[in-house]
Structure formats: C-alpha cells, structure tokens
N, CA, C and O atoms as a Maestro MAE file, in Angstrom:
{
 s_m_m2io_version
 :::
 2.0.0
}

f_m_ct {
 s_m_title
 :::
 protein
 m_atom[332] {
  # First column is atom index #
  i_m_mmod_type
  r_m_x_coord
  r_m_y_coord
  r_m_z_coord
  i_m_residue_number
  s_m_chain_name
  s_m_pdb_residue_name
  s_m_pdb_atom_name
  i_m_atomic_number
  :::
  1 25 72.877 72.658 57.868 1 A "UNK " " N  " 7
  2 3 72.247 73.565 56.916 1 A "UNK " " CA " 6
  3 2 70.743 73.279 56.859 1 A "UNK " " C  " 6
  4 15 70.302 72.129 56.852 1 A "UNK " " O  " 8
  5 25 70.001 74.340 56.819 2 A "UNK " " N  " 7
  6 3 68.549 74.223 56.762 2 A "UNK " " CA " 6
  7 2 68.065 73.989 55.328 2 A "UNK " " C  " 6
  8 15 67.102 73.255 55.103 2 A "UNK " " O  " 8
  9 25 68.741 74.621 54.359 3 A "UNK " " N  " 7
  10 3 68.374 74.495 52.946 3 A "UNK " " CA " 6
  11 2 69.445 73.693 52.210 3 A "UNK " " C  " 6
  12 15 70.549 73.487 52.714 3 A "UNK " " O  " 8
  13 25 69.090 73.247 51.002 4 A "UNK " " N  " 7
  14 3 70.085 72.556 50.175 4 A "UNK " " CA " 6
  15 2 71.193 73.536 49.801 4 A "UNK " " C  " 6
  16 15 71.037 74.749 49.944 4 A "UNK " " O  " 8
  17 25 72.287 73.008 49.329 5 A "UNK " " N  " 7
  18 3 73.462 73.815 48.978 5 A "UNK " " CA " 6
  19 2 73.121 74.877 47.932 5 A "UNK " " C  " 6
  20 15 73.506 76.037 48.078 5 A "UNK " " O  " 8
  21 25 72.406 74.488 46.889 6 A "UNK " " N  " 7
  22 3 72.084 75.442 45.826 6 A "UNK " " CA " 6
  23 2 71.179 76.562 46.318 6 A "UNK " " C  " 6
  24 15 71.368 77.721 45.949 6 A "UNK " " O  " 8
  25 25 70.193 76.222 47.151 7 A "UNK " " N  " 7
  26 3 69.304 77.250 47.686 7 A "UNK " " CA " 6
  27 2 70.081 78.171 48.621 7 A "UNK " " C  " 6
  28 15 69.908 79.388 48.573 7 A "UNK " " O  " 8
  29 25 70.923 77.611 49.460 8 A "UNK " " N  " 7
  30 3 71.750 78.423 50.364 8 A "UNK " " CA " 6
  31 2 72.676 79.346 49.583 8 A "UNK " " C  " 6
  32 15 72.853 80.508 49.948 8 A "UNK " " O  " 8
  33 25 73.262 78.832 48.515 9 A "UNK " " N  " 7
  34 3 74.134 79.659 47.668 9 A "UNK " " CA " 6
  35 2 73.340 80.794 47.029 9 A "UNK " " C  " 6
  36 15 73.809 81.931 46.975 9 A "UNK " " O  " 8
  37 25 72.150 80.487 46.550 10 A "UNK " " N  " 7
  38 3 71.296 81.493 45.920 10 A "UNK " " CA " 6
  39 2 70.926 82.576 46.928 10 A "UNK " " C  " 6
  40 15 71.011 83.764 46.618 10 A "UNK " " O  " 8
  41 25 70.522 82.184 48.112 11 A "UNK " " N  " 7
  42 3 70.170 83.137 49.169 11 A "UNK " " CA " 6
  43 2 71.393 83.984 49.534 11 A "UNK " " C  " 6
  44 15 71.279 85.194 49.730 11 A "UNK " " O  " 8
  45 25 72.550 83.349 49.622 12 A "UNK " " N  " 7
  46 3 73.784 84.068 49.929 12 A "UNK " " CA " 6
  47 2 74.112 85.122 48.896 12 A "UNK " " C  " 6
  48 15 74.484 86.243 49.244 12 A "UNK " " O  " 8
  49 25 73.976 84.770 47.622 13 A "UNK " " N  " 7
  50 3 74.267 85.736 46.553 13 A "UNK " " CA " 6
  51 2 73.251 86.869 46.549 13 A "UNK " " C  " 6
  52 15 73.628 88.030 46.390 13 A "UNK " " O  " 8
  53 25 71.979 86.557 46.721 14 A "UNK " " N  " 7
  54 3 70.951 87.593 46.747 14 A "UNK " " CA " 6
  55 2 71.137 88.531 47.931 14 A "UNK " " C  " 6
  56 15 70.888 89.731 47.816 14 A "UNK " " O  " 8
  57 25 71.575 87.996 49.069 15 A "UNK " " N  " 7
  58 3 71.745 88.839 50.255 15 A "UNK " " CA " 6
  59 2 72.944 89.771 50.139 15 A "UNK " " C  " 6
  60 15 73.105 90.675 50.959 15 A "UNK " " O  " 8
  61 25 73.780 89.565 49.143 16 A "UNK " " N  " 7
  62 3 74.905 90.472 48.899 16 A "UNK " " CA " 6
  63 2 74.460 91.756 48.203 16 A "UNK " " C  " 6
  64 15 75.206 92.735 48.169 16 A "UNK " " O  " 8
  65 25 73.243 91.757 47.647 17 A "UNK " " N  " 7
  66 3 72.726 92.951 46.986 17 A "UNK " " CA " 6
  67 2 72.435 94.028 48.020 17 A "UNK " " C  " 6
  68 15 72.024 93.712 49.137 17 A "UNK " " O  " 8
  69 25 72.641 95.296 47.669 18 A "UNK " " N  " 7
  70 3 72.398 96.371 48.634 18 A "UNK " " CA " 6
  71 2 70.931 96.397 49.076 18 A "UNK " " C  " 6
  72 15 70.020 96.314 48.251 18 A "UNK " " O  " 8
  73 25 70.724 96.512 50.372 19 A "UNK " " N  " 7
  74 3 69.376 96.612 50.919 19 A "UNK " " CA " 6
  75 2 68.636 95.301 51.047 19 A "UNK " " C  " 6
  76 15 67.477 95.289 51.463 19 A "UNK " " O  " 8
  77 25 69.275 94.192 50.699 20 A "UNK " " N  " 7
  78 3 68.628 92.880 50.772 20 A "UNK " " CA " 6
  79 2 69.256 92.102 51.924 20 A "UNK " " C  " 6
  80 15 70.420 91.707 51.859 20 A "UNK " " O  " 8
  81 25 68.474 91.889 52.976 21 A "UNK " " N  " 7
  82 3 68.938 91.078 54.092 21 A "UNK " " CA " 6
  83 2 68.641 89.614 53.839 21 A "UNK " " C  " 6
  84 15 68.149 89.250 52.771 21 A "UNK " " O  " 8
  85 25 68.935 88.785 54.806 22 A "UNK " " N  " 7
  86 3 68.765 87.340 54.606 22 A "UNK " " CA " 6
  87 2 67.296 86.945 54.438 22 A "UNK " " C  " 6
  88 15 66.988 86.065 53.635 22 A "UNK " " O  " 8
  89 25 66.397 87.572 55.172 23 A "UNK " " N  " 7
  90 3 64.963 87.238 55.039 23 A "UNK " " CA " 6
  91 2 64.443 87.638 53.665 23 A "UNK " " C  " 6
  92 15 63.727 86.870 53.021 23 A "UNK " " O  " 8
  93 25 64.799 88.834 53.216 24 A "UNK " " N  " 7
  94 3 64.384 89.267 51.873 24 A "UNK " " CA " 6
  95 2 64.997 88.372 50.810 24 A "UNK " " C  " 6
  96 15 64.336 88.028 49.830 24 A "UNK " " O  " 8
  97 25 66.252 87.993 50.997 25 A "UNK " " N  " 7
  98 3 66.926 87.108 50.045 25 A "UNK " " CA " 6
  99 2 66.211 85.762 49.979 25 A "UNK " " C  " 6
  100 15 66.070 85.192 48.897 25 A "UNK " " O  " 8
  101 25 65.764 85.251 51.113 26 A "UNK " " N  " 7
  102 3 65.007 83.993 51.124 26 A "UNK " " CA " 6
  103 2 63.698 84.150 50.361 26 A "UNK " " C  " 6
  104 15 63.339 83.285 49.563 26 A "UNK " " O  " 8
  105 25 62.982 85.247 50.601 27 A "UNK " " N  " 7
  106 3 61.714 85.470 49.905 27 A "UNK " " CA " 6
  107 2 61.922 85.569 48.400 27 A "UNK " " C  " 6
  108 15 61.161 84.989 47.625 27 A "UNK " " O  " 8
  109 25 62.946 86.300 47.989 28 A "UNK " " N  " 7
  110 3 63.238 86.435 46.561 28 A "UNK " " CA " 6
  111 2 63.619 85.079 45.966 28 A "UNK " " C  " 6
  112 15 63.150 84.716 44.887 28 A "UNK " " O  " 8
  113 25 64.461 84.342 46.664 29 A "UNK " " N  " 7
  114 3 64.884 83.028 46.172 29 A "UNK " " CA " 6
  115 2 63.690 82.098 46.013 29 A "UNK " " C  " 6
  116 15 63.565 81.426 44.989 29 A "UNK " " O  " 8
  117 25 62.814 82.050 47.005 30 A "UNK " " N  " 7
  118 3 61.644 81.170 46.913 30 A "UNK " " CA " 6
  119 2 60.687 81.635 45.820 30 A "UNK " " C  " 6
  120 15 60.054 80.819 45.150 30 A "UNK " " O  " 8
  121 25 60.586 82.949 45.646 31 A "UNK " " N  " 7
  122 3 59.754 83.467 44.550 31 A "UNK " " CA " 6
  123 2 60.309 83.010 43.202 31 A "UNK " " C  " 6
  124 15 59.565 82.549 42.337 31 A "UNK " " O  " 8
  125 25 61.617 83.142 43.037 32 A "UNK " " N  " 7
  126 3 62.256 82.720 41.785 32 A "UNK " " CA " 6
  127 2 62.070 81.219 41.566 32 A "UNK " " C  " 6
  128 15 61.761 80.783 40.457 32 A "UNK " " O  " 8
  129 25 62.258 80.441 42.615 33 A "UNK " " N  " 7
  130 3 62.135 78.982 42.481 33 A "UNK " " CA " 6
  131 2 60.714 78.534 42.156 33 A "UNK " " C  " 6
  132 15 60.518 77.481 41.551 33 A "UNK " " O  " 8
  133 25 59.725 79.327 42.554 34 A "UNK " " N  " 7
  134 3 58.334 78.972 42.266 34 A "UNK " " CA " 6
  135 2 57.786 79.654 41.012 34 A "UNK " " C  " 6
  136 15 56.638 79.422 40.632 34 A "UNK " " O  " 8
  137 25 58.592 80.486 40.374 35 A "UNK " " N  " 7
  138 3 58.169 81.173 39.154 35 A "UNK " " CA " 6
  139 2 58.307 80.249 37.952 35 A "UNK " " C  " 6
  140 15 59.122 79.326 37.960 35 A "UNK " " O  " 8
  141 25 57.508 80.501 36.919 36 A "UNK " " N  " 7
  142 3 57.669 79.728 35.679 36 A "UNK " " CA " 6
  143 2 59.085 79.908 35.108 36 A "UNK " " C  " 6
  144 15 59.680 80.980 35.215 36 A "UNK " " O  " 8
  145 25 59.592 78.858 34.516 37 A "UNK " " N  " 7
  146 3 60.967 78.879 34.002 37 A "UNK " " CA " 6
  147 2 61.201 79.998 32.996 37 A "UNK " " C  " 6
  148 15 62.281 80.588 32.973 37 A "UNK " " O  " 8
  149 25 60.204 80.301 32.163 38 A "UNK " " N  " 7
  150 3 60.396 81.354 31.167 38 A "UNK " " CA " 6
  151 2 60.546 82.729 31.826 38 A "UNK " " C  " 6
  152 15 61.279 83.575 31.314 38 A "UNK " " O  " 8
  153 25 59.864 82.964 32.952 39 A "UNK " " N  " 7
  154 3 60.025 84.225 33.675 39 A "UNK " " CA " 6
  155 2 61.409 84.326 34.305 39 A "UNK " " C  " 6
  156 15 62.021 85.394 34.287 39 A "UNK " " O  " 8
  157 25 61.900 83.241 34.852 40 A "UNK " " N  " 7
  158 3 63.232 83.228 35.461 40 A "UNK " " CA " 6
  159 2 64.289 83.441 34.385 40 A "UNK " " C  " 6
  160 15 65.255 84.173 34.600 40 A "UNK " " O  " 8
  161 25 64.113 82.815 33.245 41 A "UNK " " N  " 7
  162 3 65.049 82.977 32.126 41 A "UNK " " CA " 6
  163 2 65.055 84.425 31.647 41 A "UNK " " C  " 6
  164 15 66.117 84.993 31.391 41 A "UNK " " O  " 8
  165 25 63.867 85.023 31.525 42 A "UNK " " N  " 7
  166 3 63.771 86.411 31.083 42 A "UNK " " CA " 6
  167 2 64.468 87.340 32.090 42 A "UNK " " C  " 6
  168 15 65.176 88.265 31.693 42 A "UNK " " O  " 8
  169 25 64.269 87.094 33.386 43 A "UNK " " N  " 7
  170 3 64.930 87.894 34.413 43 A "UNK " " CA " 6
  171 2 66.448 87.765 34.317 43 A "UNK " " C  " 6
  172 15 67.159 88.770 34.321 43 A "UNK " " O  " 8
  173 25 66.940 86.543 34.232 44 A "UNK " " N  " 7
  174 3 68.395 86.346 34.177 44 A "UNK " " CA " 6
  175 2 68.979 86.922 32.886 44 A "UNK " " C  " 6
  176 15 70.063 87.505 32.904 44 A "UNK " " O  " 8
  177 25 68.273 86.764 31.774 45 A "UNK " " N  " 7
  178 3 68.750 87.333 30.503 45 A "UNK " " CA " 6
  179 2 68.792 88.857 30.565 45 A "UNK " " C  " 6
  180 15 69.721 89.477 30.049 45 A "UNK " " O  " 8
  181 25 67.786 89.460 31.197 46 A "UNK " " N  " 7
  182 3 67.731 90.920 31.319 46 A "UNK " " CA " 6
  183 2 68.874 91.435 32.184 46 A "UNK " " C  " 6
  184 15 69.504 92.439 31.850 46 A "UNK " " O  " 8
  185 25 69.142 90.757 33.286 47 A "UNK " " N  " 7
  186 3 70.257 91.154 34.155 47 A "UNK " " CA " 6
  187 2 71.575 91.020 33.403 47 A "UNK " " C  " 6
  188 15 72.407 91.925 33.447 47 A "UNK " " O  " 8
  189 25 71.770 89.912 32.721 48 A "UNK " " N  " 7
  190 3 73.015 89.680 31.979 48 A "UNK " " CA " 6
  191 2 73.194 90.715 30.869 48 A "UNK " " C  " 6
  192 15 74.282 91.263 30.689 48 A "UNK " " O  " 8
  193 25 72.118 90.976 30.131 49 A "UNK " " N  " 7
  194 3 72.184 91.939 29.035 49 A "UNK " " CA " 6
  195 2 72.515 93.338 29.549 49 A "UNK " " C  " 6
  196 15 73.333 94.042 28.956 49 A "UNK " " O  " 8
  197 25 71.886 93.737 30.642 50 A "UNK " " N  " 7
  198 3 72.172 95.056 31.213 50 A "UNK " " CA " 6
  199 2 73.630 95.133 31.644 50 A "UNK " " C  " 6
  200 15 74.298 96.139 31.403 50 A "UNK " " O  " 8
  201 25 74.117 94.090 32.270 51 A "UNK " " N  " 7
  202 3 75.511 94.090 32.728 51 A "UNK " " CA " 6
  203 2 76.481 94.174 31.555 51 A "UNK " " C  " 6
  204 15 77.529 94.809 31.662 51 A "UNK " " O  " 8
  205 25 76.147 93.552 30.458 52 A "UNK " " N  " 7
  206 3 77.012 93.553 29.278 52 A "UNK " " CA " 6
  207 2 76.923 94.855 28.482 52 A "UNK " " C  " 6
  208 15 77.910 95.273 27.877 52 A "UNK " " O  " 8
  209 25 75.759 95.498 28.474 53 A "UNK " " N  " 7
  210 3 75.524 96.598 27.542 53 A "UNK " " CA " 6
  211 2 75.404 97.985 28.154 53 A "UNK " " C  " 6
  212 15 75.581 98.975 27.443 53 A "UNK " " O  " 8
  213 25 75.116 98.092 29.413 54 A "UNK " " N  " 7
  214 3 74.969 99.418 30.023 54 A "UNK " " CA " 6
  215 2 76.348 99.981 30.326 54 A "UNK " " C  " 6
  216 15 77.224 99.281 30.836 54 A "UNK " " O  " 8
  217 25 76.523 101.243 30.007 55 A "UNK " " N  " 7
  218 3 77.801 101.921 30.212 55 A "UNK " " CA " 6
  219 2 77.520 103.384 30.544 55 A "UNK " " C  " 6
  220 15 76.363 103.793 30.638 55 A "UNK " " O  " 8
  221 25 78.568 104.159 30.719 56 A "UNK " " N  " 7
  222 3 78.410 105.572 31.008 56 A "UNK " " CA " 6
  223 2 78.335 106.370 29.719 56 A "UNK " " C  " 6
  224 15 79.080 106.116 28.772 56 A "UNK " " O  " 8
  225 25 77.421 107.344 29.691 57 A "UNK " " N  " 7
  226 3 77.321 108.270 28.567 57 A "UNK " " CA " 6
  227 2 78.659 108.979 28.423 57 A "UNK " " C  " 6
  228 15 79.241 109.415 29.416 57 A "UNK " " O  " 8
  229 25 79.145 109.095 27.208 58 A "UNK " " N  " 7
  230 3 80.469 109.689 27.023 58 A "UNK " " CA " 6
  231 2 80.470 111.194 27.273 58 A "UNK " " C  " 6
  232 15 81.534 111.808 27.353 58 A "UNK " " O  " 8
  233 25 79.281 111.794 27.396 59 A "UNK " " N  " 7
  234 3 79.229 113.238 27.633 59 A "UNK " " CA " 6
  235 2 78.897 113.602 29.083 59 A "UNK " " C  " 6
  236 15 79.562 114.457 29.668 59 A "UNK " " O  " 8
  237 25 77.883 112.970 29.666 60 A "UNK " " N  " 7
  238 3 77.457 113.360 31.017 60 A "UNK " " CA " 6
  239 2 77.710 112.273 32.065 60 A "UNK " " C  " 6
  240 15 77.550 112.519 33.261 60 A "UNK " " O  " 8
  241 25 78.096 111.098 31.632 61 A "UNK " " N  " 7
  242 3 78.453 109.972 32.503 61 A "UNK " " CA " 6
  243 2 77.281 109.349 33.258 61 A "UNK " " C  " 6
  244 15 77.484 108.679 34.271 61 A "UNK " " O  " 8
  245 25 76.057 109.563 32.774 62 A "UNK " " N  " 7
  246 3 74.926 108.835 33.345 62 A "UNK " " CA " 6
  247 2 74.893 107.454 32.703 62 A "UNK " " C  " 6
  248 15 75.515 107.245 31.661 62 A "UNK " " O  " 8
  249 25 74.184 106.520 33.301 63 A "UNK " " N  " 7
  250 3 74.120 105.169 32.742 63 A "UNK " " CA " 6
  251 2 73.208 105.134 31.525 63 A "UNK " " C  " 6
  252 15 72.130 105.729 31.525 63 A "UNK " " O  " 8
  253 25 73.646 104.436 30.501 64 A "UNK " " N  " 7
  254 3 72.898 104.317 29.254 64 A "UNK " " CA " 6
  255 2 73.308 103.034 28.543 64 A "UNK " " C  " 6
  256 15 74.312 102.416 28.896 64 A "UNK " " O  " 8
  257 25 72.537 102.642 27.553 65 A "UNK " " N  " 7
  258 3 72.912 101.463 26.770 65 A "UNK " " CA " 6
  259 2 73.371 101.845 25.364 65 A "UNK " " C  " 6
  260 15 73.461 100.996 24.477 65 A "UNK " " O  " 8
  261 25 73.656 103.118 25.177 66 A "UNK " " N  " 7
  262 3 74.216 103.578 23.908 66 A "UNK " " CA " 6
  263 2 75.364 104.545 24.209 66 A "UNK " " C  " 6
  264 15 75.648 104.830 25.372 66 A "UNK " " O  " 8
  265 25 76.004 105.035 23.187 67 A "UNK " " N  " 7
  266 3 77.160 105.914 23.398 67 A "UNK " " CA " 6
  267 2 76.764 107.183 24.153 67 A "UNK " " C  " 6
  268 15 77.476 107.632 25.051 67 A "UNK " " O  " 8
  269 25 75.623 107.751 23.776 68 A "UNK " " N  " 7
  270 3 75.085 108.928 24.446 68 A "UNK " " CA " 6
  271 2 73.737 108.581 25.062 68 A "UNK " " C  " 6
  272 15 72.965 107.814 24.486 68 A "UNK " " O  " 8
  273 25 73.453 109.147 26.233 69 A "UNK " " N  " 7
  274 3 72.152 108.928 26.859 69 A "UNK " " CA " 6
  275 2 71.081 109.655 26.035 69 A "UNK " " C  " 6
  276 15 71.428 110.480 25.190 69 A "UNK " " O  " 8
  277 25 69.811 109.377 26.256 70 A "UNK " " N  " 7
  278 3 68.757 110.038 25.476 70 A "UNK " " CA " 6
  279 2 68.778 111.565 25.593 70 A "UNK " " C  " 6
  280 15 68.408 112.252 24.641 70 A "UNK " " O  " 8
  281 25 69.197 112.107 26.728 71 A "UNK " " N  " 7
  282 3 69.252 113.564 26.884 71 A "UNK " " CA " 6
  283 2 70.385 114.142 26.052 71 A "UNK " " C  " 6
  284 15 70.170 115.084 25.290 71 A "UNK " " O  " 8
  285 25 71.581 113.596 26.185 72 A "UNK " " N  " 7
  286 3 72.729 114.108 25.430 72 A "UNK " " CA " 6
  287 2 72.604 113.822 23.937 72 A "UNK " " C  " 6
  288 15 73.131 114.575 23.118 72 A "UNK " " O  " 8
  289 25 71.925 112.761 23.582 73 A "UNK " " N  " 7
  290 3 71.752 112.406 22.182 73 A "UNK " " CA " 6
  291 2 70.630 113.162 21.495 73 A "UNK " " C  " 6
  292 15 70.464 113.045 20.280 73 A "UNK " " O  " 8
  293 25 69.859 113.934 22.244 74 A "UNK " " N  " 7
  294 3 68.759 114.698 21.674 74 A "UNK " " CA " 6
  295 2 69.330 115.856 20.856 74 A "UNK " " C  " 6
  296 15 70.061 116.687 21.395 74 A "UNK " " O  " 8
  297 25 69.010 115.920 19.574 75 A "UNK " " N  " 7
  298 3 69.578 116.975 18.727 75 A "UNK " " CA " 6
  299 2 69.110 118.377 19.128 75 A "UNK " " C  " 6
  300 15 69.746 119.365 18.759 75 A "UNK " " O  " 8
  301 25 68.017 118.476 19.874 76 A "UNK " " N  " 7
  302 3 67.525 119.785 20.304 76 A "UNK " " CA " 6
  303 2 68.182 120.267 21.605 76 A "UNK " " C  " 6
  304 15 67.939 121.394 22.038 76 A "UNK " " O  " 8
  305 25 69.000 119.434 22.219 77 A "UNK " " N  " 7
  306 3 69.626 119.793 23.480 77 A "UNK " " CA " 6
  307 2 70.697 120.869 23.270 77 A "UNK " " C  " 6
  308 15 71.473 120.819 22.316 77 A "UNK " " O  " 8
  309 25 70.717 121.837 24.185 78 A "UNK " " N  " 7
  310 3 71.741 122.871 24.169 78 A "UNK " " CA " 6
  311 2 72.941 122.310 24.929 78 A "UNK " " C  " 6
  312 15 72.893 122.183 26.153 78 A "UNK " " O  " 8
  313 25 73.999 121.979 24.224 79 A "UNK " " N  " 7
  314 3 75.162 121.343 24.829 79 A "UNK " " CA " 6
  315 2 76.018 122.311 25.645 79 A "UNK " " C  " 6
  316 15 76.987 121.894 26.280 79 A "UNK " " O  " 8
  317 25 75.671 123.595 25.632 80 A "UNK " " N  " 7
  318 3 76.403 124.562 26.439 80 A "UNK " " CA " 6
  319 2 75.825 124.667 27.850 80 A "UNK " " C  " 6
  320 15 76.397 125.336 28.711 80 A "UNK " " O  " 8
  321 25 74.697 124.008 28.082 81 A "UNK " " N  " 7
  322 3 74.085 124.017 29.397 81 A "UNK " " CA " 6
  323 2 74.263 122.643 30.037 81 A "UNK " " C  " 6
  324 15 74.240 121.614 29.361 81 A "UNK " " O  " 8
  325 25 74.439 122.655 31.345 82 A "UNK " " N  " 7
  326 3 74.505 121.395 32.075 82 A "UNK " " CA " 6
  327 2 73.072 120.935 32.291 82 A "UNK " " C  " 6
  328 15 72.270 121.634 32.911 82 A "UNK " " O  " 8
  329 25 72.768 119.788 31.789 83 A "UNK " " N  " 7
  330 3 71.451 119.167 31.925 83 A "UNK " " CA " 6
  331 2 70.395 120.214 32.136 83 A "UNK " " C  " 6
  332 15 69.217 119.884 32.272 83 A "UNK " " O  " 8
  :::
 }
 m_bond[331] {
  # First column is bond index #
  i_m_from
  i_m_to
  i_m_order
  :::
  1 1 2 1
  2 2 3 1
  3 3 4 2
  4 3 5 1
  5 5 6 1
  6 6 7 1
  7 7 8 2
  8 7 9 1
  9 9 10 1
  10 10 11 1
  11 11 12 2
  12 11 13 1
  13 13 14 1
  14 14 15 1
  15 15 16 2
  16 15 17 1
  17 17 18 1
  18 18 19 1
  19 19 20 2
  20 19 21 1
  21 21 22 1
  22 22 23 1
  23 23 24 2
  24 23 25 1
  25 25 26 1
  26 26 27 1
  27 27 28 2
  28 27 29 1
  29 29 30 1
  30 30 31 1
  31 31 32 2
  32 31 33 1
  33 33 34 1
  34 34 35 1
  35 35 36 2
  36 35 37 1
  37 37 38 1
  38 38 39 1
  39 39 40 2
  40 39 41 1
  41 41 42 1
  42 42 43 1
  43 43 44 2
  44 43 45 1
  45 45 46 1
  46 46 47 1
  47 47 48 2
  48 47 49 1
  49 49 50 1
  50 50 51 1
  51 51 52 2
  52 51 53 1
  53 53 54 1
  54 54 55 1
  55 55 56 2
  56 55 57 1
  57 57 58 1
  58 58 59 1
  59 59 60 2
  60 59 61 1
  61 61 62 1
  62 62 63 1
  63 63 64 2
  64 63 65 1
  65 65 66 1
  66 66 67 1
  67 67 68 2
  68 67 69 1
  69 69 70 1
  70 70 71 1
  71 71 72 2
  72 71 73 1
  73 73 74 1
  74 74 75 1
  75 75 76 2
  76 75 77 1
  77 77 78 1
  78 78 79 1
  79 79 80 2
  80 79 81 1
  81 81 82 1
  82 82 83 1
  83 83 84 2
  84 83 85 1
  85 85 86 1
  86 86 87 1
  87 87 88 2
  88 87 89 1
  89 89 90 1
  90 90 91 1
  91 91 92 2
  92 91 93 1
  93 93 94 1
  94 94 95 1
  95 95 96 2
  96 95 97 1
  97 97 98 1
  98 98 99 1
  99 99 100 2
  100 99 101 1
  101 101 102 1
  102 102 103 1
  103 103 104 2
  104 103 105 1
  105 105 106 1
  106 106 107 1
  107 107 108 2
  108 107 109 1
  109 109 110 1
  110 110 111 1
  111 111 112 2
  112 111 113 1
  113 113 114 1
  114 114 115 1
  115 115 116 2
  116 115 117 1
  117 117 118 1
  118 118 119 1
  119 119 120 2
  120 119 121 1
  121 121 122 1
  122 122 123 1
  123 123 124 2
  124 123 125 1
  125 125 126 1
  126 126 127 1
  127 127 128 2
  128 127 129 1
  129 129 130 1
  130 130 131 1
  131 131 132 2
  132 131 133 1
  133 133 134 1
  134 134 135 1
  135 135 136 2
  136 135 137 1
  137 137 138 1
  138 138 139 1
  139 139 140 2
  140 139 141 1
  141 141 142 1
  142 142 143 1
  143 143 144 2
  144 143 145 1
  145 145 146 1
  146 146 147 1
  147 147 148 2
  148 147 149 1
  149 149 150 1
  150 150 151 1
  151 151 152 2
  152 151 153 1
  153 153 154 1
  154 154 155 1
  155 155 156 2
  156 155 157 1
  157 157 158 1
  158 158 159 1
  159 159 160 2
  160 159 161 1
  161 161 162 1
  162 162 163 1
  163 163 164 2
  164 163 165 1
  165 165 166 1
  166 166 167 1
  167 167 168 2
  168 167 169 1
  169 169 170 1
  170 170 171 1
  171 171 172 2
  172 171 173 1
  173 173 174 1
  174 174 175 1
  175 175 176 2
  176 175 177 1
  177 177 178 1
  178 178 179 1
  179 179 180 2
  180 179 181 1
  181 181 182 1
  182 182 183 1
  183 183 184 2
  184 183 185 1
  185 185 186 1
  186 186 187 1
  187 187 188 2
  188 187 189 1
  189 189 190 1
  190 190 191 1
  191 191 192 2
  192 191 193 1
  193 193 194 1
  194 194 195 1
  195 195 196 2
  196 195 197 1
  197 197 198 1
  198 198 199 1
  199 199 200 2
  200 199 201 1
  201 201 202 1
  202 202 203 1
  203 203 204 2
  204 203 205 1
  205 205 206 1
  206 206 207 1
  207 207 208 2
  208 207 209 1
  209 209 210 1
  210 210 211 1
  211 211 212 2
  212 211 213 1
  213 213 214 1
  214 214 215 1
  215 215 216 2
  216 215 217 1
  217 217 218 1
  218 218 219 1
  219 219 220 2
  220 219 221 1
  221 221 222 1
  222 222 223 1
  223 223 224 2
  224 223 225 1
  225 225 226 1
  226 226 227 1
  227 227 228 2
  228 227 229 1
  229 229 230 1
  230 230 231 1
  231 231 232 2
  232 231 233 1
  233 233 234 1
  234 234 235 1
  235 235 236 2
  236 235 237 1
  237 237 238 1
  238 238 239 1
  239 239 240 2
  240 239 241 1
  241 241 242 1
  242 242 243 1
  243 243 244 2
  244 243 245 1
  245 245 246 1
  246 246 247 1
  247 247 248 2
  248 247 249 1
  249 249 250 1
  250 250 251 1
  251 251 252 2
  252 251 253 1
  253 253 254 1
  254 254 255 1
  255 255 256 2
  256 255 257 1
  257 257 258 1
  258 258 259 1
  259 259 260 2
  260 259 261 1
  261 261 262 1
  262 262 263 1
  263 263 264 2
  264 263 265 1
  265 265 266 1
  266 266 267 1
  267 267 268 2
  268 267 269 1
  269 269 270 1
  270 270 271 1
  271 271 272 2
  272 271 273 1
  273 273 274 1
  274 274 275 1
  275 275 276 2
  276 275 277 1
  277 277 278 1
  278 278 279 1
  279 279 280 2
  280 279 281 1
  281 281 282 1
  282 282 283 1
  283 283 284 2
  284 283 285 1
  285 285 286 1
  286 286 287 1
  287 287 288 2
  288 287 289 1
  289 289 290 1
  290 290 291 1
  291 291 292 2
  292 291 293 1
  293 293 294 1
  294 294 295 1
  295 295 296 2
  296 295 297 1
  297 297 298 1
  298 298 299 1
  299 299 300 2
  300 299 301 1
  301 301 302 1
  302 302 303 1
  303 303 304 2
  304 303 305 1
  305 305 306 1
  306 306 307 1
  307 307 308 2
  308 307 309 1
  309 309 310 1
  310 310 311 1
  311 311 312 2
  312 311 313 1
  313 313 314 1
  314 314 315 1
  315 315 316 2
  316 315 317 1
  317 317 318 1
  318 318 319 1
  319 319 320 2
  320 319 321 1
  321 321 322 1
  322 322 323 1
  323 323 324 2
  324 323 325 1
  325 325 326 1
  326 326 327 1
  327 327 328 2
  328 327 329 1
  329 329 330 1
  330 330 331 1
  331 331 332 2
  :::
 }
}
C-alpha cells in the first residue's frame, strides 16, 4: 500500500461517489486532510444533516428539507398546474 490504511479507506469511499475517479478522490482526500478541523467538521455535519433531513416533497417529489418544497409550499402557486 502506498498510503496508510485510513487514507486508503478515505480515498476508496470518495471514489465511490459518481464522477469521482481515484485521482480526484486523492485530491479531495488530501484537501480534506490539510483543511482546518472546523471546516472538515462543518462539511461532515452538513453532509450528515442533509442525509438525515432531506426528503421528497409530498406533492411534486422534488428534494426538500420540509414537507413541501418552496414551490409547492408557496401560497400563490396554482396547484392545478404542473410546475
């Protein structure tokens, strides 16, 4: 192995993301490792929060963090028209 186990694991997980190859995953991993801890924490918290809270709008099925997306939740929207 060229990198330590944790770095290799991190690169492996990042490379599983769509459009991220091994070179891009290495660049992202090294960027994260050289970033201030508070920035890394904010990034991980944001990803976790989005995963926990984002869901489909109950009316149009777009992604949102509330029951209705901002378009469907707009009281001025004509609900008889599709978007």
